[in-house]
N, C-alpha and C positions, 0 to 999 in steps of 0.2 A: 535795553540792549538794542543797538542798531540791527536791523534785519539785513542779512547778507543777500545781495542781489546777484543773480547769475551774471557773470562778467560778459560785457559786450564783446563782439568779435573785433571791433575797432580798438586798436591799441590795448590788446588783452592784458599784456604784462603790466602796463601802467594802471589799468583798471583795478586789477587785483591788488597791486601795491598800494594804491590810494585807499582802498577799502580796508586793508589791514591796518594802515595808519589810523584811519578813522576809528576803528574798533579799539585800538590802544589808547587813543586820545579820550574816547568816551568812557574808558574804564572797564570795558568788557574783559580785557586782559590787563592786569595791573603790573607795575614794575616788580620784577622778581617772580612773576607767575609764569607757569608753563602754558604754551599755546597748543592747540590740537595738532596732530601729526599731518603729514602731507596727504595721506589717503582721505582723512576726514575733511580737510580743507578743500581738496580737489572735488569732492562730492558736493560740498556746500556751494562752492563757486561754479560748479559745473564746467570745470576746465581740466586739462591734463595735469598729471603730477609734475611734469617737467615745467609747466608754467608756474605752478605753486613753488617749485624748488627754486626757480630763477627769482621769483618775487621775494622769497625768504632770504635768498643769498644777498640780494640788494639791501635788504633791511639789516642784515648782519654787517655788511660793509659800512652801513650808515650808523652803526653802533646803536641801533634800535632793538635788535634782537641778538641773542648770543646762543651758540650751540654748546651744550654740555655733553661731552662724549658719553654715550650710554644712557643718558637721561632725557634727551630731547632738546627742544628749542624754547628759550625763555625770553621774556621781556627784560631788557637791561634796566639797571637801577636808574640810569639817567636818560631813559628813552623819551620822556616827555620834553626834556630840554633839547634833545637832539632833533625831535620833530619840530619844535619851535624854531630851531636854527634853520632847518630845511625850508620851512614855510617862509621865513624871512628872506632867504636867498632866492626862493622862487618868486616872491613878490618883487624883489629887486629886478629880476630878469624881465618880468612882465610889465611893470608899471613905471619904473624910474626913467626920468629924462636924463640927457647927457649932463646938464648942469647940476642936477641932483646927485648923479653918480660922482661927479668930480668933487662936489662939496663933501660927500660922505667919504670919498677916498682921502681927501685932505684931513678930515677928522680922524679917520682910522690911522693913517700914516703918522699923524702927529702923536696919537696915543702910543703907537709902536715906538716912536723915537723916545718918548718918556720912559717906556719900559726898557728899551735897549740901554739908554743912558744909566738907568738904575741897576740893571741886572747883568748886562753883557760883560764877559771877561775880555781881557786884552787879546787873548788867543782867538776868541770869536770875532772880534773886530779886525784882527789881522787877516782873517779869512775873507772878510768883506773887502779889505784893502787890496787883496789879490785880484778880486773881481774888477775893482776900479782901475788898477794898474794895467790889467789886460785891455780894458776899454780904451784907456788913454794911449797905449802903445800901438794900437792898430791904425793902419792907414785908411784914408777915406775910401779907397777902392774896395775895402772889406766892409762896406756899409751895412750889409745884412747882418754880419756877425757882430758889428758894433751895436746894432739895435738890440740883438738878443742879449748880449752881455750887459748892456745898459739896464735892461729890465731885470736882470738877475740881481742888480744892486738893490732894488726895492724888495725883491723877493727874499734876498739874503737877510736883510734887516728884519723882515717879518718873521723869518724862521728862527731868529735868535731872541725874539721878544719874550718867549716863554709862555705864550697863550695860544693854544690850539684853535680856539674859536676865532680869535683875531686873524689868524692865518687864513682860515676858511673864508671869512668875510672879505679879506683883502683879495684873495684869489678870485672870488666871484665878481666883485666890483671891477677889478682890473680887467678881467676877461670881458665883461659886458661893455666897458668903455671901449676896448679894442675892437669888439664886434661892431659897434655902432659908428665908430669914427676911426679912419686911418690917421693916427696921430702924426705919423712921420712922412706923409705923402710928398710934401714939397719942401722938406727941410733942406736948407743949404749947408754947405760944408762948414762955413764959419759959425753958423748957428749950432750945429751939432757939436763942435768943439767947445762951445760955451756950455752945453748941457753936460758934457763929460766932466768939465771943470767943476760944475756945480755939484756933481756927485762927490768929488773929492773934498770940496768945501764942507758939505754936509757931514761927511765922515770925519773930517778933522775936528769939527765942532763936537761930534759925539765922543771922539777920543778925549777931548778936553772936559767931557761931562757937562757941556753947555747945551742943555736941552732947548732953551729959549732961542739961541742963535740957530741951532740945527733946524728947528721948526720954521723959523722965518725963512731960511734958505730953501727949505722943502716946499713951502707954499709958493714962493716965487718960481721955483723950478717947475712945479706941476702946472701952474697957471700960464707960464710962458710956453710950455710944451703943448698943453691941451687947452686952448682958449675956451672959456666958459660959455660963450655965445652959441646959440643953436644954429 
């Protein structure tokens, strides 16, 4: 059993949170098992109950812990998988280069297209079409809004793929790409019109259940918009 260390004053909340994750990973508390209460944990970590409460709340939101009213706090059945997901996303943020992120984004969005082609209903695709139509109908003077709606296209496809982990990975990678590079800094009006047209072409291919064509269009779209060179 890992020994609990008094939490350092620096980044106290993160310190407690990480130690709790380590204890679950090590098997100190197994899936389905009840963990100690706030008072006991606060004493062990030598922190306030409020700090413990916030750390536990974060793990509940991450689906690592669950609160059962009147019974206490328990490790969820899928806690270890959720922790693995968190660590993967953390690694992405710390270690990946832009070119690696783009390659993974292409891979993920290609998988998303396969799922959407197989699973999405016409009604769901019609909702994505509304996003595309909004984008196409805006004038260039509304550039900021066009940019936001354009990204909603990719997000909308991810949301209807039917895989929650895929959505989380997509969100993390897309956010990291945007943080490291301003994709749209010097895009000209004629180029942006091309990008919005590509969204419609991708969606048209999905409507036809042509995953191969949709993925080819997607790859071209991403590489044209976000060059892979460092």
